[in-house]
N, C-alpha and C positions, 0 to 999 in steps of 0.2 A: 319720536321710538330711538330709545337707544339704538346703539349699533349692535353686532353680535360679540359674544364671547367663544372662545377658542370651542370649548364645548357645545356650543349650539351649531357653531358650524363644524363641527367634524359629525356631529348627527346628521345635518342636511346633508354632507357628502355621503353620507350611509344611506340614507333614503334614495338619494339621487342614484346609486349602485342596486335599484331595486329590492334593500332590506327592507322591508316596509312594516315590519311588528319589531315591538321590542324585544323578543330573545335575539332576532337576526340584529339588531342595531347593537346591542348587549354583545354579540359575539365581534361583531364585526369590528369596534370599536374599544373593544376589551375595558367596559366598563360597566358596573354595576346594573343591572337591569330598573334598580329604585333610580338610581341617576340619570340613566336613560330616559324614564318616564318623566323625572322633575323637568329636565331638558325639554322633552314633546311638548310638555304643557305649556311653558314658556314659550315656544315654536307656535304654538296653537293660538295662544294669546295673541303674539305679535301678527299673527296673521300670515305665516310663513309654510304653517303647515297646515293640511286638513286630516281629519278622521274620520273615515267611511268605510263602514263594512269591515272593521278590526284591522284597517289598514291606513296607513300613514301614509300620506302623499306631498309633496313639493306644491305646496298652491300657489296659484297664478295670481297674485295681489301685486300689481303693480307698482304701487304705492308702497307697500309693504316693504315691498323688494328695493326700491327706491333709497328706500331710508337706512336700508339695513347696510346698503352698499355706495352711503355718500364718502367721500373722501375720509374725514375724520372718523367713521366707524372703521375704514378699513384701518387707517394708521393706528389706532385703537387695539385692532385685532393684532396687528403686527407687533407693536409692543408688548401684549401678553405674550406671543407667540416667543418673540424674542426673549424676554424675562424668562419661562421657562427652559428654553433652552441652554441661556446660560448657566441656571442652575442646576437641568440636568447633566452640562456636562462640565464643570466644576463639582459636582458631586464625586467623594471619595470610592465609592462602588462602581462608576461607570466608566467604560470606554471610547466614548464619543468624542468625537472629533470638533472641536470650535478652535480655528486661527484667526488672529487678527494683526496685521504688521501697519505700520507706519510710515511712509518711503517715499525720497522725494523724486518725481519721475520728471523726466525730460519729453518733450512733446511728443517725441516719436517711440518713445517706452510707452507712455499712454495710450498711444494708438493700438500699438502691441498689446497691451493689457485689454483695452475695450475689445480688440479682436478676438484674443482668449477668451475671455467674457461672452461674449456672441457664440465663441464655439461650446460652451458650456448650455447656454441658452437654447441652442438647438440640439444639444442631444438630448440636453433632458427631454422638449417638446417632440424629437423622434421619439425617443422610451415611452412618453405618454401615448400618442398617438399608435403606437405597434400594439402596446396594452389594449388600449379599445378594440384592436381591430382579433387579437388572440383570445378567441374563446376560452381555451384550455387554461388560459392564465387567472385562475381567479385574487383578483385585488383586493387584498384584506385593509383594511383602512389604520388600523393600527399599526400595520407591521413598514408602511412607506418612510420613505426617507425625508427629513426634511431638510433643503438645500438653498440656502442664498448665496449673493452673489453681488458685487459691486462697489462702488469707491465714491468716495466724494472729498472734498479738500478740508483737511483740520481745521482750518480757519475757521469755517463755516460752520463746522460741529463745536469749537471754542463757542465762538457766536451766542449760539443756541443755547448754551451752557449759559452764557452769562445773562441773557434775554430770563431763564428762568429762575435766576437766585435775585436777579433788579427788581 
């Protein structure tokens, strides 16, 4: 089984928040109901969602979930998400932020950067945990911010690029 595409993942996220029918999911993710219905049909065919008495639920199909969460599948999802973020951030009518810098770091500077990135991760983890506890806070999936961070060696990126064209 192929991995999930971004639309499938967002519908699953919505269902996991107890949005269990087409209209609730469509409202949560701000996608037309016909598209949501099509995505739900694909998720049902993949064995990841069940439809019982008018309600969609996350299936407990370990084999299907294992296939959907393979490293290759997750990598493809992240690539799709990143492509869409770049397109969105560089469209003329958008004010989103996308920053990328290449810089030489000393060992000490890299440790400082890693510490700062750990702070970002802790901050986001704490926010997510707080949202789970706060019943008054209604988490609309489509209103979430997409934040990513990390770094790698530019030489490794260049080598991957060479592999792809060779």
